[in-house]
C-alpha positions in Angstrom: -64.1 -38.4 31.3 -60.3 -38.4 31.6 -58.1 -41.4 31.8 -55.9 -42.6 34.7 -53.2 -43.8 32.3 -50.1 -41.7 32.6 -49.6 -39.2 29.7 -46.2 -40.7 28.9 -47.7 -44.2 28.6 -50.6 -43.0 26.5 -48.3 -41.1 24.2 -46.0 -44.1 23.9 -48.9 -46.2 22.8 -50.0 -43.6 20.3 -46.5 -43.1 18.9 -45.5 -46.8 19.0 -46.1 -49.6 16.6 -48.7 -52.4 16.9 -46.3 -54.6 18.9 -46.0 -52.0 21.7 -49.8 -51.8 21.9 -50.1 -55.6 22.0 -47.5 -56.1 24.7 -49.1 -53.4 26.8 -52.6 -54.9 26.7 -51.2 -58.5 27.2 -49.6 -57.3 30.4 -52.7 -55.5 31.6 -54.9 -58.6 30.9 -52.4 -60.9 32.6 -52.5 -58.8 35.8 -56.3 -58.7 35.8 -57.0 -62.3 34.7 -56.6 -63.8 38.2 -59.5 -61.7 39.3 -61.8 -63.4 36.8 -60.4 -66.9 36.8 -59.8 -67.1 40.6 -63.2 -65.5 41.5 -65.2 -67.6 39.0 -63.4 -70.9 39.5 -65.8 -73.6 40.8 -68.9 -71.6 39.7 -71.1 -74.2 37.9 -71.5 -73.5 34.2 -68.5 -71.2 33.9 -65.9 -73.7 32.7 -66.0 -72.5 29.1 -65.7 -68.8 30.3 -62.7 -69.7 32.4 -61.1 -71.5 29.4 -61.8 -68.6 27.1 -60.2 -66.1 29.5 -57.1 -68.2 30.2 -56.6 -69.1 26.5 -57.1 -65.5 25.4 -54.7 -64.1 27.9 -52.1 -66.7 26.9 -52.6 -65.8 23.2 -52.3 -62.1 23.8 -48.6 -62.5 24.6 -48.0 -63.2 20.9 -47.4 -59.5 20.4 -45.7 -60.0 17.0 -49.0 -60.8 15.2 -52.7 -60.2 15.5 -54.8 -62.9 17.1 -57.2 -65.0 15.0 -60.8 -65.2 15.9 -60.9 -62.0 18.0 -64.4 -61.1 16.9 -65.7 -64.5 18.1 -63.8 -64.2 21.4 -65.2 -60.7 22.0 -68.7 -61.9 21.1 -68.4 -64.7 23.7 -66.9 -62.5 26.3 -69.6 -59.9 25.9 -72.1 -62.6 26.8 -70.5 -63.1 30.2 -72.9 -62.2 33.0 -70.3 -59.7 34.3 -70.7 -57.6 31.2 -74.5 -57.7 31.0 -76.5 -54.6 32.1 -78.0 -55.0 35.6 -80.5 -52.5 36.9 -79.4 -53.1 40.5 -75.7 -52.5 39.7 -72.8 -54.5 41.0 -72.5 -54.7 44.8 -70.7 -57.9 45.5 -66.9 -57.7 45.8 -66.2 -60.8 43.7 -68.7 -59.5 41.0 -67.1 -56.1 40.9 -63.5 -57.4 40.3 -64.7 -60.1 37.9 -66.4 -57.3 35.9 -63.2 -55.3 35.7 -61.2 -58.3 34.7 -63.7 -59.2 31.9 -63.8 -55.6 30.7 -60.1 -55.4 30.7 -59.8 -58.6 28.6 -62.4 -57.3 26.2 -60.5 -54.1 25.6 -57.2 -56.0 25.4 -58.5 -58.3 22.7 -59.9 -55.4 20.7 -56.7 -53.3 21.0 -54.5 -56.3 20.2 -56.5 -57.1 17.1 -56.4 -53.6 15.6 -53.2 -52.3 17.2 -55.4 -49.5 18.5 -53.8 -47.2 21.0 -57.0 -45.6 22.2 -58.5 -49.0 23.1 -55.3 -49.9 24.7 -55.5 -46.8 26.9 -59.1 -47.8 27.8 -57.7 -51.3 28.8 -55.2 -49.6 31.1 -57.8 -47.3 32.5 -59.9 -50.2 33.5 -57.0 -51.9 35.3 -56.1 -48.6 37.1 -59.7 -48.0 38.1 -60.0 -51.4 39.6 -56.7 -51.0 41.5 -57.8 -47.6 42.8 -60.9 -49.2 44.2 -58.9 -51.9 45.8 -56.6 -49.4 47.3 -59.6 -47.7 48.9 -60.7 -50.9 50.4 -57.5 -52.5 51.6 -55.7 -50.4 54.3 -52.1 -49.5 53.2 -52.5 -51.0 49.7 -50.6 -49.5 46.8 -52.1 -51.5 43.9 -52.8 -48.5 41.7 -49.2 -47.2 42.0 -47.9 -50.7 41.2 -50.2 -50.8 38.2 -48.9 -47.5 37.0 -45.3 -48.7 37.4 -46.0 -51.9 35.5 -47.8 -50.0 32.7 -44.7 -47.8 32.3 -42.5 -50.9 32.4 -44.6 -52.4 29.5 -43.3 -49.6 27.3 -39.7 -50.9 27.6 -40.4 -53.9 25.4 -39.0 -56.7 27.6 -41.8 -59.3 27.6 -40.0 -61.8 29.8 -39.5 -59.5 32.8 -42.9 -57.9 32.2 -44.6 -61.3 32.1 -43.0 -62.3 35.4 -44.0 -59.1 37.1 -47.5 -59.3 35.7 -48.1 -62.8 37.0 -46.9 -61.8 40.5 -49.0 -58.7 40.5 -52.1 -60.7 39.4 -51.7 -63.2 42.2 -51.3 -60.4 44.8 -54.5 -58.7 43.5 -56.4 -62.0 43.7 -55.2 -62.6 47.2 -56.2 -59.1 48.3 -59.7 -59.4 46.8 -60.1 -62.9 48.2 -59.3 -61.7 51.7 -62.1 -59.0 51.5 -65.6 -59.7 52.8 -68.0 -60.6 50.0 -70.4 -57.6 50.4 
């Protein structure tokens, strides 16, 4: 299967150093995190999952060094119900986007830890896939194009502007998903 990540971005990740990979995945995770945190807030028993997500995304922005405890974070994340096999598949809107957000965070943590460009590309692919689905379900939406633009922006190396743009994009995504019917 091919990837939706633009060739120039994938090439920049493969040619860049660990800090480029880390900044890229931090931004992807930041944009997707509201879809997990917002859609799972208030769900009984998920408080620790919300904390893990929020803390991990915050820590990912330390692009100058690998995170500590990544293996444990990934182990805990992989126990999330969203990442468990389900014979019936995912049909609920909130479950679908929470799945994509959790998967994106998993890939971001793994890529950040190892400085691995291929896992970073997978992280970006997850975000683009989710935004492509959102575009199909929200008339006139251009979330995928905005994700591609922000992925390209992340290659410029300015974390302050990228962080601001990622936070805004994440809020817009959450708002769009929240406005959709649940099934």
